[in-house]
Structure formats: C-alpha cells, structure tokens
C-alpha positions in Angstrom: -0.1 -0.1 0.2 2.8 2.1 -0.2 2.8 5.6 1.8 -0.8 4.9 3.0 0.7 2.3 5.4 -0.3 4.6 8.0 3.6 5.5 9.1 4.9 6.6 5.7 2.4 9.3 5.0 3.2 12.9 6.4 6.4 11.2 8.1 8.6 14.6 6.6 5.7 17.1 7.5 6.8 19.7 10.6 4.1 20.9 13.0 2.7 24.0 13.3 2.3 24.9 16.7 3.5 25.1 19.7 0.8 22.9 21.6 0.9 19.1 22.2 -0.6 18.1 19.1 -3.3 15.9 20.9 -4.0 18.1 23.3 -7.9 18.2 24.3 -9.5 21.6 23.5 -11.0 23.3 26.4 -14.9 22.8 26.5 -16.0 26.3 26.0 -13.5 26.4 22.8 -14.7 22.9 21.6 -18.4 23.7 21.5 -17.9 26.4 20.0 -15.9 25.2 17.3 -17.8 22.2 16.3 -20.9 24.9 16.7 -19.6 27.4 14.0 -18.1 25.1 11.5 -21.1 23.2 11.5 -23.1 25.8 11.3 -20.8 26.9 8.0 -19.9 30.4 9.9 -16.0 28.7 9.3 -16.8 27.5 5.6 -17.6 24.5 3.4 -16.3 21.7 3.0 -12.7 22.2 1.2 -12.9 22.6 -2.5 -9.6 19.7 -2.7 -11.7 17.6 -0.5 -15.2 17.8 -2.7 -14.7 14.5 -5.0 -17.3 11.3 -5.1 -14.9 8.4 -5.2 -14.7 4.8 -5.7 -13.1 3.0 -2.8 -10.6 0.3 -4.1 -9.9 -0.9 -0.6 -10.4 -0.7 3.1 -8.7 -2.2 6.2 -12.2 -3.9 6.8 -11.2 -6.5 5.0 -13.8 -9.3 4.2 -17.2 -6.8 5.4 -17.6 -5.2 2.1 -18.2 -5.7 -1.4 -15.7 -3.8 -3.5 -15.8 -1.5 -4.7 -17.9 0.8 -2.9 -18.8 4.6 -3.5 -17.7 7.2 -0.8 -19.0 10.9 -1.9 -17.7 14.6 0.1 -20.2 17.2 -0.8 -20.0 21.0 -0.7 -21.8 21.4 2.4 -19.5 19.9 4.7 -20.7 16.5 4.9 -19.5 13.0 3.0 -21.6 10.3 2.8 -20.6 6.5 1.5 -22.7 3.2 0.2 -21.3 0.3 0.9 -23.3 -2.7 -0.2 -22.0 -5.3 2.6 -21.2 -8.9 2.1 -23.3 -10.3 4.8 -26.8 -8.3 5.2 -27.4 -7.4 8.8 -30.4 -6.8 10.4 -31.8 -7.2 7.3 -30.2 -5.0 5.3 -27.8 -5.6 2.1 -26.0 -2.4 2.0 -24.3 -0.1 5.0 -25.0 3.9 4.3 -23.0 6.1 6.4 -22.8 10.0 6.6 -20.3 12.0 8.5 -19.5 15.6 8.8 -16.5 18.0 10.2 -16.4 18.9 13.2 -13.2 21.0 13.2 -11.8 23.3 10.4 -9.9 21.3 8.2 -5.8 21.7 8.2 -3.9 21.3 5.3 -0.6 20.5 4.9 1.3 20.4 1.4 4.6 19.6 -0.4 7.2 20.1 -3.0 7.1 16.7 -4.1 3.5 17.3 -4.6 2.0 15.3 -1.8 -0.4 16.6 0.4 -2.5 15.8 3.4 -5.5 17.5 5.2 -6.4 16.8 8.8 -9.4 17.2 10.7 -11.5 16.5 14.4 -15.0 14.6 12.2 -18.1 12.4 13.1 -19.8 9.7 11.7 -22.4 7.6 11.8 -24.5 4.2 9.6 -27.1 2.3 9.2 -27.6 -0.8 9.7 -25.6 -0.3 13.4 -27.8 -2.3 16.1 -25.7 0.0 18.6 -26.7 3.8 16.9 -23.7 5.0 17.7 -21.9 8.2 16.7 -18.3 7.7 16.3 -15.8 10.7 17.2 -12.7 10.4 14.9 -9.2 12.4 14.1 -9.3 11.9 10.2 -6.7 12.1 7.6 -7.1 12.1 4.0 -4.0 12.4 1.5 -2.4 11.9 -1.6 1.7 10.6 -2.2 1.3 12.6 -5.5 -0.5 13.8 -8.9 -2.2 10.5 -10.1 -1.6 8.7 -6.8 -4.4 7.3 -5.0 -5.9 9.4 -2.2 -5.8 7.7 0.9 -8.4 8.0 4.1 -6.8 6.7 7.6 -9.9 7.2 10.6 -8.9 7.1 14.2 -11.4 6.7 16.5 -11.3 8.4 19.5 -15.0 8.1 21.3 -17.8 5.4 20.2 -21.5 7.4 21.9 -23.8 4.3 22.0 -27.6 5.3 21.2 -27.0 8.8 19.9 -28.4 8.5 16.6 -31.3 11.0 17.8 -28.5 13.5 18.2 -27.1 16.0 16.3 -23.5 14.7 15.5 -21.7 18.0 16.8 -23.7 17.1 19.9 -22.8 13.7 20.5 -19.1 14.4 20.4 -18.6 17.3 21.7 -17.0 16.2 25.2 -14.5 14.6 22.8 -13.4 17.2 20.5 -9.7 17.2 20.2 -7.3 19.6 18.6 -5.6 16.3 16.3 -2.2 15.2 15.8 -1.0 17.6 13.5 -0.4 15.0 10.6 -1.1 11.0 9.8 2.2 10.3 11.0 1.8 11.6 14.3 -1.5 10.3 14.9 -0.1 6.3 13.8 2.3 7.0 16.8 0.3 8.4 19.4 -3.5 7.1 18.9 -2.3 3.6 16.9 -3.9 1.7 14.1 -6.6 3.3 11.8 -9.6 2.3 9.9 -8.5 3.1 6.2 -10.0 3.7 2.8 -7.7 3.7 -0.7 -9.9 5.8 -3.5 -9.2 5.2 -6.9 -10.1 7.6 -9.2 -11.8 10.1 -7.8 -13.8 12.4 -10.0 -15.4 16.0 -9.6 -18.8 16.3 -8.1 -21.5 17.0 -10.7 -22.4 20.1 -10.6 -26.4 20.2 -10.8 -28.3 23.0 -12.6 -30.6 24.7 -9.9 -34.3 24.1 -10.3 -35.0 27.2 -12.3 -32.5 27.1 -14.5 -35.1 24.9 -16.8 -38.2 27.4 -16.8 -35.3 30.4 -17.5 -34.9 28.5 -20.6 -38.1 27.7 -21.6 -39.5 31.0 -21.2 -36.3 32.2 -23.4 -37.5 30.1 -25.9 -40.7 30.8 -26.0 -40.2 34.8 -26.5 -37.2 34.4 -29.2 -34.3 35.6 -26.6 -32.6 31.6 -27.1 -29.6 32.1 -29.0 -30.3 30.8 -31.8 -33.7 31.3 -32.3 -34.7 33.4 -35.0 -31.1 33.9 -35.9 
C-alpha cells in the first residue's frame, strides 16, 4: 500500500504549532468550534476534498463488496454506500453520513504530496448500537496521479446517540488532532483505512429554475440560435 501504510504518510511534515498535537481543546472552545463549523460560519468543505470516489480497498477486509462509493460533498458532509457481503438486520448496504467538526488543516509539500486533517463525526446504518463515531481523520495523496487515502482514528464511540446531532454527540470528545497522519499513528495507534481510486469532481447540477428560464427565453425568442 506504499505511503498509505499509516507510518510513511506525512512523515516529513513539521508541526506548525507549539501546542501538544493531542491536547484536548477546552470544553467551551471545543463546543464553539464545533457549533461554528457545523453552522457553516467557518466555511464549507475544502474544495480540494470535494469529490465522488470509488473505494478500491479498505482495512475492513471481508466486510464489504468492493468497490463502493464515498462522496465528499460541498456542504460540509460526506457519505458512503457500501454493499455488505453479509446482510445485517435485514439490510444489505451500509449507508453512512459524516461531518467535519473542526476546520480542516492542510499540509502541502514540494514533491506534490498533500494531506488534510480534522476532527469528524460519522454514523451509519445498519448499526444495532445506534452509535456516533468521533474521530481524528486524515486524507492525503502521495502525489499527482496517486490514489487518495483516508485514515480514520477512533477517539470515541457514543452508543444510542442517533437521535442527537452529530456535533452534540461528539462535543465532549473534540480534540486538537495530531498535526499529521504520521504523528497520529504514533500517538493514537492503528487507523481504519480506505483507498480511493479513482476520484472525480462532483457533478454540478443546475438549479431547479434553470429549465424554466430556458423555456421562457425559448418562447420569447431570446434563446441563442432562435430567430437567427
């Protein structure tokens, strides 16, 4: 798996902060950061993360039918649809939803490699425990044309929390995540991994009223090519 083997990734990155990379944010700051980010006050999904990806490999070997789809939308959420090899609770596809709870921190390097880390929350169905997972998550690429890789380090699992907003379920656990994936691997341990190849830009859909406007322009003769 090359650089995505949890220790090679980002090994040369230098910390940009003097704070301990695993230090927890003060409760008030954590709550404020989570609330502000989830309400869109600090921005949307970073443009370089927006994509629809085919998951070619996962560390949960033997659980899913490969490949499956993961999508990182523009509005601060990510989703996945993973067919299960063995149905659970009558369901044959795992459907997941996640969100960023802290602003993503990006690192780029002269060799073309990059990574982005953030604290996130996600949940999926079917899940008998109805849990919310709170994680330090990293995405990166060894260089142009290389597979994109996600590494997910589990900080907390909050059972019976599906009825809560994800930011509320994970609020007690929000942390300043380690500065990069290599540091996270040393401090936290082994992550869950997904390898994405290929990834393509999200399809930009026209607003609902675009067709109506085109029809009106066509009727009154203002559409290009009409009455030319």
